LOBAVO-412638 format. One record per atom (N, C-alpha, C): residue in one letter; x, y, z. Coordinates in steps of 0.02 Angstrom, whole numbers, plus 50000, padded with zeros to 5 digits. Layout:
% residues N
AXYZ...
END
This chain:
% residues 465
M501435030451971M501215037051951M500605036351904V500065039951921V499455039651881V499515044351821R499405041651762R499445045751702R498795049551691P498815055451657P498205059351644P497665055151609A497885050951562A497405046851525A497025042151572D497375039451622D497055034851669D496505038251709N496605044551727N496095048351763N495465049051720L495575050551656L495005051351609L494645044751601F495015039251594F494705032651586F494305030751648S494565032451706S494225030851769S493575034751775K493595041151757K492975045151757K492475042551707A492725040251650A492275037451599A491915031251625E492285027051660E491985020951688E491405022751736Q491505027851777Q490975030051823Q490385032851784A490525036551731A489975039451691A489565033951657I489895028651635I489545022951604I489085019651654K489325018851716K488905015751768K488285019851781R488345026551773R487765030951783R487355031551719R487565027851666R487245028051600R487265034951569N487775038751588N487895045251556N488375044051498F488105041151445F488525038651390F488885044251352D488535049751340D488835055151301D489455057951336Y489395058951402Y489965061451440Y490535056351441A490355049951448A490855044651448A491235044451382I490875045351327I491185045351261I491695051051255E491495056951278E491955062651276E492585061251316L492515058351375L493085056751418L493535051551385L493225046451356L493615041151324L493995043751263Q493665048151225Q494005051051167Q494605055251188Q494515059151241Q495065063251267Q495635058851291G495465053451327G495975048851352G496355045551296L496005043651243L496335040151187L496765044851145K496635051351148K497095056051116K497775055751150L497765054751216L498385054351254L498695047351250D498275042251241D498515035351242D498185031551184P498375033051122P498015030351064P498065022851055L498545019551086L498635012351077L498315008151132N497895011351173N497575007751228N496985003651199V497104997251191V496624992851157V495974992251197E496014991051261E495414989851302E494974996051305Q495285001951311Q494885008051316Q494555009851249R494885008151194R494565009451129R493975004651120K494044998451144K493474993851142K492894996651185R493074999351243R492565002151287R492225008151253L492615012251220L492325017951183L491815015451132R492015010351094R491575007851041R490925005151070S490965001151122S490354998151152S489915003551182T490225008851210T489825014351239T489465018151184E489805019351129E489485022751073E488885018851047I488965012251043I488425007951020I487825008351067L487965008051132L487425008651182L487065015351177A487455020751168A487155027451163A486695027951104I486905025251047I486485025750986I485875021150991Q485975015051016Q485415010451023Q484885013151072E485105016551124E484645019451173E484195024651140K484465027951088K484075033151053K483735030450991G483805023950979G483475020850922G483805022350856G484465023850857G484815025650796G485125019650761N485485021150706N485805016050665N486555016050680T486805010750709T487505010550729T487985010050670K487725008550611K488155008150552K488135014550511G487705019150532G487645025450496G487155024950439D486905030550416D486435030750360D486585036850317F486115038350273F486225044050226F486315050550265K485915051450317K485975057550358K486665057950390T486905052350415T487575052250446T488105054450396R488055051850334R488545053650283R488525061050268L487915063850268L487845070950253L488165075350307I488015073850370I488245078350423I488985077150440T489275071950411T489985070650425T490425071850363L490165075350313L490555076450252L491225079750267K491205084850310K491825088450328K492315083750363T492055079450407T492475074650442T492775069550394Q492365067150347Q492615062350299Q493175065250257W493105071550237W493615074850198W494255075550240A494175077250304A494755077950348A495125071250355V494745065850361V495045059150367V495475057650305K495195059050246K495555057650184K496175062050179K496095068450194K496655073250188K497225071450236L497055069950299L497565068250348L497905061650332G497535057050303G497835050650283G498355051750228M498185056050179M498655057450125M499275060950152A499185064950204A499755068450235A500135064150285K499885058050297K500185053350344K500215056050415K499715060050433K499665062550501K499195057950539W499465052150559W499045046650582W498665048250647E498985051250696E498635052650759E498075057550750E498175062650708E497645067350693E497085063950654Q497275059550608Q496775055950570Q496345051550616I496665048350664I496295044050711I495775048050749V495945054150769V495475058450805V494865059850761E494975061450696E494415062950651E494005056650637I494335050950631I493965044650621I493515043350681E493765044550740E493365043450800E492775048350803N492865054350776N492305059050773N491745056250729F491935052850675F491435049750632F491115043650667L491535039550697L491285033450729L490835034750788R490885040650817R490425042350871R489705042050848L489595043650784L488925043550755L488765036850721A489285033050704A489185026650668A489735021750689P489715019250751P490265015250778P490365008450745Q489885006250705Q489954999850670Q490015000850595N490245006650574N490345007950503N490995004650481V490944999550439V491514995450422V492054999350385A491855003650339A492355007450300A492785011750346M492465015050395M492845019450439M493245015450491L492985009750513L493365005350557L493995002750521T493915001350456T494494999150416T495025004650413A494795010750403A495255016450402A495605017250469L495235016150524L495525016650591L496065011450601A495935005350579A496434999950586A497075001650547A496985004450487A497565006250446A497975011750480A497635016650509A497985022150543A498355019650605L498025015450644L498355012650704L498955008450685R498895004650631R499445000450609R500055004750589S499925010850566S500465015250544S500845018350602L500545018150662L500895020750721L501425015750744E501945018250776E502445013850804E502125009350858N502245002950854N501964998050901N501194997750897G500924999250839G500194999550833G499864993050810T500244987750801T499974981550774T499404978750816E499504978350882E498994975350925E498344979350922A498394985950922A497804990150919A497444989250852A497834988750798A497534987750731A497174981050728I497484975750755I497184969050755I496524969250792S496494972750848S495884973050888S495304976050847V495444981350810V494924984450769V494714979850712L495194976650680L495034971950625L494614966150651Q494754963850711Q494344958550740Q493624960850751Q493534967050770Q492864969750778Q492484969550712I492844970950657I492524970950590I492274964050572V492694958850580V492484952150560V491954949350608E491924952150668E491374950250713E490714953150688L490754959050658L490154962150629L489934958450566D490434956450525D490284953150462D490864948450444S490754942050454S491294937150443S491474936450369G491084939550325G491224939150253G491684944550228Q491984948450273Q492454953650253Q493124950650236V493194948350175V493784944550154V494434948650161E494404954950141E495024958950144E495234960250216T494754960350262T494924961150332T495284954850358W495034949050338W495374942750357W496084942850328R496164945450268R496824945750237R497294950150279Q497054955950299Q497474960350340Q497644957150408L497164953650436L497294950150499L497834944750489G497794941150433G498304936150418G498994939250413I499034945050381I499684948450374I499944950650442L499504953650483L499724956250547L499894950750598Y499504945450597Y499644939950643Y500274935950624G500454936150560G501014932050535G501634932050578P501914937950594P502544938050633P502444936350707V501824937250733V501734936550805V501374930150826D500944927450783D500574921450800D500394917650736P500864913450711P500754909950648P500114905850645Q499914902750701Q499314898650701Q498684902850688K498654908650722K498084913050709K498104915850638A498714917150614A498794919550545A498524914450496I498704908050506I498464902750462I497704902450462A497404903050522A496674902850527A496354908550487C496674914350489C496404920050451C496474919050376W497054916450355W497144915150284W496674909650259E496514904950303E496034899750285E495344902950271K495184908150309K494554911650296K494554914750227V495124917650207V495184920550140V495074915150088K495394909450098K495334903850050K494624901150047R494274901550103R493594899050106R493154902850056Y493264909250052Y492854913450007Y493154913849937H493824913449933H494164913749868H494654907949864P494414902049844P494814895949846P495464896449806E495484900649754E496084900849711E496524906949727D496424909949785D496824915649805D497554913549815K497994915949771K498704913849773K499064916349834E498924922649854E499264925449912E499104921349975A498464919549982A498254915650040A498584908650039G498584905549981G498884898949976G499624898949994K499984903949969K500704904449984K500814905850059A500394910350087A500474911950158A500364905850202I499864901850186I499714895850226I500304890950221R500564890050160R501134885350153R501744887850191D501894894250183D502494897050216D502424896750292L501844898650318L501744898650390L501744891550419S501454886950380S501454879950403S502164877250407A502564878850356A503264876550356A503654879750414Q503514886250425Q503844889850480Q503674886650547T503034884950555T502814881750618T503134874950627M503174871150572M503464864550576M504204864950595M504564869650564M505274870350580M505374872350653K504944876650677K505004878750748K504884872750794N504364868750776N504214862850816N504804858050816A505124857350757A505694852850751A506274855150795E506394861750793E506934864450834E506794863450908D506164864550927D505974863650998D506074856351019R505884851650974R505964844550990R506704842750996K507104845750951K507814844150952K508144846651017K507944852651038K508214855551099K508014851451160S507414848551157S507174844651214S507404837351212G507774835551157G508044828851152G507544823751126K506994826151094K506474821551070K506554819750996G507084822150965G507174820550895G507234826750853D507394825750789D507464831350744D506874831650696F506944835250642F506394836250594F506134829650566T506594825250547T506364818950516T505964814750565D506084815650629D505724811850680D504994813850682L504844819950655L504144822150656L503714818450606L504044815350558L503674811950505L503724804350517A503154801250518A503144794150535A503474789750484S503484792050421S503774787950369S503934792150308A504284789150261A504444792650198A503804794150159D503314789550163D502674790750129D502324796850156E502334797450222E502014803250253E502364809650232A503024809450228A503404815250207A503214817250136K503154812250092K502964813650023K502274816750019K501814814050058K501134816850058K501124824050083L501524825350134L501554832050161L501824836850108E502334834650072E502634838750020E502114840249966E501734835149947E501224836049895E500674840749918E500484840349981E499954844550007E500164851950006Q500824853050017Q501064859850019Q501204862649949A501194858249899A501324860549831A500724864249803I500874868949758I500334872649725I499994868049675I499324868149673I498954864149625I498924868049559R499334866049511R499384869749448R499014866149392T499004859549392T498724855749337T498134851549360D497774848849311D497214844349327D497464838149363D498054835749344D498334829849378D498474831349451D498734837449464D498844839449534D498184839149573A497654841649541A496994841849574A496734834849587R496844830349539R496604823349547R496964819949605R497624821149610R498004818149665R497764821049732A497624827649731A497374830849792A496694828049812I496284826349764I495624823249778I495724816649814E496174812549789E496294806049820E496544806749892R497004811549902R497254812649970R496694815050017T496274819449991T495734822150032T495224816650049K495084812350001K494624806650013K494894802150069E495544801050068E495854796750120E495754799950189K495834806450192K495744809850257K495014809650279I494564810550231I493844810550248I493634803650273A493944798350246A493794791550269A493944790750343K494454794350367K494644794050438K494214798550481T494014804450453T493594809250490T493024811450444P492494807350439P491964808450389P491594815150396N491564817950454N491164824050464N491604830350470E492214829850447E492664835750449E492464840550392K492124845950411K491844850550361K492384853650317R492954855350345R493484858550306R493704853950249L493754847450262L493974842750211L493434841750158I492804841450179I492254840750131I492224846750085R492304852650114R492304858850074R492884858850025Q493464856550049Q494054856250006Q493944851449948L493624845849961L493494840949909L493014843849857G492494847349881G492034850549835G492384855649791D492844859549820D493214864649782D493654861349729L493954855649746L494384852249698L493974849449639Y493394846649654Y492954844249601Y492734850149556R492594855849588R492384861649549R492944863949502R493554863649527R494124865649486R494164861349423L494004854849430L494024850249373L493384850449332K492924854949351K492274855649318K491854849349324Q491974845549377Q491534839849393Q490994842449440Y490524845949409Y490054849949448Y489574845749490N489354840049464N488894835849502N489224833349567E489864831349561E490224828949620E490334834749670A490494840549644A490594846449687A489944848149724E489394848049687E488744849649717E488574844749773A488734838449763A488594833349814A488974834849879Q489594837149873Q489984838749933Q489704844849970Y489514849949932Y489244855949964Y488574854549997K488174850249965K487534848349996K487644844150059L488174840150058L488344836350118L488504841050176L488854846450161L489004851450212L488364854250242L487864855550199L487234858250224L486844852950264D486934846750246D486624841450287D486914841450357L487574842550360L487904842750426L487734849050464D487654854550428D487504861050459D487094865250411P486434865250419P485994869050373P486144876550372N486484879050423N486644886250427N487344887850402D487664883150369D488344884250343D488314889150285L488464895550299L488424900850248L488924899750192V489504897150209V490014896150157V489784890850108A489474885450132A489224880250088A488674883050043Q488234887250071Q487714890350030Q488024894549975E488554898249992E488874902549942E489234898249889R489534892849912R489864888449863R489374885749812L488774883849836L488264881349789L488074886749739G488014892949763G487854898449717G488414899549667E489044899349690E489614900249646E489644894649594L489454888549617L489454882849572L488964884049514Q488374886449530Q487884887949477Q488144893349431E488504898249459E488804903449416E489274900249366H489694895649389H490174892249345H489804888449290I489274885149309I488894881149260I488594885649206Y488284891149228Y487994895849179Y488534898849135S489094901049165S489644904149128S489924899349075D490024893049095D490284888149048D489804887148989R489154886949005R488654885948952R488654891848903I488704897848930I488704903848887I489334903948844E489914902248875E490544902248837E490524897048782E490224891348797E490164885948747E489744888348687L489204891748701L488774894248646L489124899748606K489514903848639K489884909148603K490404906048556I490724900748578I491214897348535I490874894448474K490294891348484K489914888548428K489704893948380L489514899848406L489294905248363L489854908148321K490474907548345K491044909948305K491094905848240D490934899448246D490964895048187D490344895748143A489784897948173A489164898648135A488804905148157P489084910948140P488824917348165P488104919048143D487864915848091D487194917348066D486674912248090D486864907648132D486404902448156D485904905548205A485284906348182A484764909648223A484604905648286D484624898948279D484474894748337D484994895648392L485644895848373L486174896948422L486124903848454Q485954908848413Q485864915648440Q485314915748493A484764912248478A484204912048525A484404908348589Q484774902848581Q485004899148640Q485454903448685L485904907248652L486364911548691L485974917048727A485514920148693A485114925448724A484724922748784R484444916748775R484054913548829R484514911748888A485104909148873A485574907248926A485804913448965V485934918948930V486144925048964V485584927749009E484974927548983E484404930049022E484294925749085E484354919149077E484274914749135E484824915949186F485434917049162F485994918449207F485884924849246E485644930049211E485514936449244E484964935849297D484434932049280D483894930949328D484144927249390F484584922349377F484884918649433F485304923249477L485704927649445L486134932149482L485744937049525V485174939249501V484754943849540V484574940549607V484344934349603V484144930749664V484754929349709L485294927049677L485894925249715L486184931349751L486264936849715L486584942749744L486134946149795E485484945849785E485024948549836E485124944849902R485194938249899R485304934249959R485984935949990R486494936549948R487174937949974R487204944850007V486884949749977V486874956450006V486534956450074H486004952450079H485654951850143H486094948350195T486474943250172T486904939450218T487504943450240H487774947650193H488374951650207H488194959050198P487834961950244P487574968750235P488104974250231T488714972750250T489234977950248T489724977050190D489594972050147D490044970750090D489844975250032C490194980850023C490024985649971C490144982849901G490634978349895G490764975249830G490164971349805L489834967849850L489224964149831L488674968949811K488614974449847K488094979449830K488214982249760A488844983649744A489004986349678A488824981249623R489004974949635R488854969849585R488104968749578Y487754968749635Y487024967949634Y486704973749595G486964979849606G486704985649570G486794984849495E487374982249474E487504981449402E487004976649369I486844971149403I486374966449373I485664969249374L485504973049426L484844976249429L484774981249372L485304984949358L485284989849303L485184986249237K485524980549228K485434976749166K484714974449158K484384972949214K483684970549212K483194976349214D483434982549205D483014988549205D482654989849271R482924987349325R482654988749391R483064994549419V482965000449389V483425006049397V483415008849468D482815009849496D482775012749563D483135008449615E483055001849609E483394997249655E484154997449644A484344998249581A485064998749566A485365005049596V485005010549592V485245016849621V485395015949695E484945012749730E485025011649802E485675007849817Q485815002649777Q486414998649789Q487055002549774F487055006449719F487645010349702F487775015849753Q487235018749779Q487325023949831Q487635021049894K487435014949911K487715011649970K488445009649957A488605007749896A489285005649879A489775011449882L489535017549877L489975023449879L490355024049944V490115020649996V490455020850061V491165018350056D491285013650010D491955010750001D492325014949949P492855018549968P493215022849921P493465019149859R493615012549866R493865008749810R493335007849756L492705008449774L492155007449727L491845013949704A492115019649727A491795026049715A491755027649640T492305026649604T492315028549533T491785024849493L491775018249498L491285014249460L490575015549485S490495016849550S489825018049577S489545024649550H489975029849547H489755036149518H489565035149444A489975031249409A489835029949338A489165026549330N489035021449371N488405017849365N487805021949388L487905026249437L487375030849456L487205035449398G487725037649363G487595041749303G487185038049252R487345031749241R486965027749192R486235026849215C486145025949281C485465025249307C485055031549297F485345037249315F484985043649309F484845045249236K485325043449193K485215044449121K484615040349097A484585034049120A484025029649101A483355032249126K483365035749183K482755038449212K482565045349183G483005048049141G482865054649113G483045060349160L483415058849212L483645063949260L484335066349237Y484335070249184Y484955071749149Y485445075949189D485205080749227D485665084849268D486035080649319L485665076049351L485985071549400L486475066949365A486295064549306A486745060049268A487395063749250I487325069849226I487915073849206I488365074849267D488075076349324D488465077349385D488855071049403E488535065249399E488865058949417E489425057249367F489295058449302F489805057049252F490415061549261Q490295067849279Q490855072449290Q491255070449352K490905068249405K491255065749464K491695059749446T491435055449403T491815049549382T492455051649346L492385056249299L492965058349259L493505061549303H493295065149355H493785068249401H494185063049439Q493905057049446Q494235051849486Q494645046949444I494605047549377I494975043049333I495665045949319A496185042449338A496865044949331A497075045449258D496905040349218D497105040249147D496525042749105A496595048949081A496055052049042A495925048548976N496405044348953N496325040948889N496135033648897S495975031548958S495795024548969S495115022948938S494985016448932S494345014248903S493755016848945L493835016549011L493295018949054L493185026349044A493715030249040A493645037549031A493285038948965K493465035448912K493125036448847K492395034448851D492265028948885D491575026548892D491145031548930I491425034448983I491045039349023I490955045848985R491465048048948R491385054148907R490845053148854Y490825047248825Y490315045748775Y489615046248806A489545043148865A488895043448899A488725050648919L489225054448941L489115061448960L488885065448899A489225064448843A489035068048781A488325066248761E488155059848763E487465057648746E486955061048792T487125061648856T486665064748904T486565072048888Y487105075548871Y487035082548849Y486575082848788G486665078148742G486255078048681G485525076848697L485385072148742L484695070648762L484375076748795K484785080748828K484535086748862K484445092548813G484685091648751G484635096948701G485205101848703E485745100248741E486325104648745E486855101948697F486795103748633F487195100648582F487915103148579T488045109248603T488735111848602T489185107948650P488995107048714P489415102848757P489415095548736A488865093248704A488845086348680A489375085348626R489405090148579R489895089748525R490615090448552A490715095148598A491375096348626A491635090148664T491185086848699T491385080948738T491555075148691M491165074248637M491325069148588M491995070548554E492145077048543E492775078848510E493375077148555Q493275077248622Q493815075248667Q493995067948656I493495063748642I493625056648628I493955056148559L493695059748511L493945059548442L494695061348440A494885065948484A495585068248484A496085062848504V495845057748541V496305052448564V496165045648533D495545044748506D495375038148479D494815038848428I495005039848365I494515041048312I494085034848298R494325028948320R493955022748306R493485020748362F493445024848414F493005023048470F492275023548449R491945017848448R491235017448430R491095021548367D490555025548370D490365029648312D490495037048327V491065038448361V491185045148385V491215050348329S491495048348271S491535053048214S490835055248192Q490385050348185Q489705051948164Q489345056248216K489485054848280K489155058648334K489375065948333V490015067148320V490255074048316V489885077748261V489825074548203V489475077648146V488735078748164E488425073648195E487715074148213E487585080048260Y488005080748312Y487895086148360Y488065093048330R488565093148284R488735099548251R488145101848208N487835097148173N487255099048132N486675101448174K486585098248232K486035100248275K486165107048307E486805108848316E486965115548341E486735120848292K486775119248228K486605124248177K485845125048169D485455119748187D484725120048177D484395125048226
END
């Protein structure tokens, strides 16, 4: 028996052959309303949308205009998600993706909605795979793939968690998942061998020494001694397979953990000798420099605690901080270019640009970071700071108010910080009554916050003038 959805999918296939992409998209969307878990047809929909946009010279990831004309759709997506109306939410997400089929934030929302449907795991995995194909640096997507693959394909799950560890070597969740899945796989292999008459679990290990090494490898590295033992084991493995990139990277990470930075740098550079396009090795070298700068700054701060009036130490610290910030500008610019859909990088890049008074460039990064709902609060706050610095006070006030509406704890440090900035902005604009009232809101909960008491008096006096 032919299902209604199959008729729609068949017509869509014919429309694609005639390059009638818009009609094909309509048919595919209608079919997927009837059959939302059809993985292949959703892939076909996405590729057709991309072809349609590319044919017209558009942006498949969406742009500012896309965000403007889809505001109603974005609100519907958020509202339906909160109501847990997953199938309706999927329809609205697809309405957005028709205009921006490679928008990572909305693809992520689609995967989450599909996962919430009964038997939706395979469909969710398919969408998440599309995301990492667009940008392999999407760490949280690899994490979700690891979680979803865990019960159905431990080997694929391990590979995904390894990706998480590659970008975040000290990620505890990833480390635990890899150990648990590896043990699970080993036990299954042992059971299979026992059933086939080839031996039991102990037969899998060539010797007691090998068993001990395996146990050590699966142990969490908590101390420096653990790391040193892990270095020796990794060196032994590298001696057998000298060009194994995973092992070389692991050795570099272990050296970095012990703050043996020269040795770590040598390993990461070796990776680049083997593969000049190894993006992970490039990022590791950047992270290594970050560690070196951070350690130097921390060392100077400790010295200053013992000698707070030492002008030479103060100058050294200021110089070290400035050099670190200059380094971060270059590093983060490169990372944003390498991972164009990573909103977290954009937000961090914007923060360092703002520190360096490159305000217009910072605004651009914060506006792009707004695409990720998790970054919206801080991005609005930083946009407010940017507009305040530019003297665009009305825009700054609007951004600060948006920030306050999104902060759950009205008495948090961030809320007080934003209220202070909002009050200052009112003051700079010459509106001293709301400036004073906003400062009084801080005073009511924390009289010791900065110079809030003096500010209240200052704005009250200016009201009278």
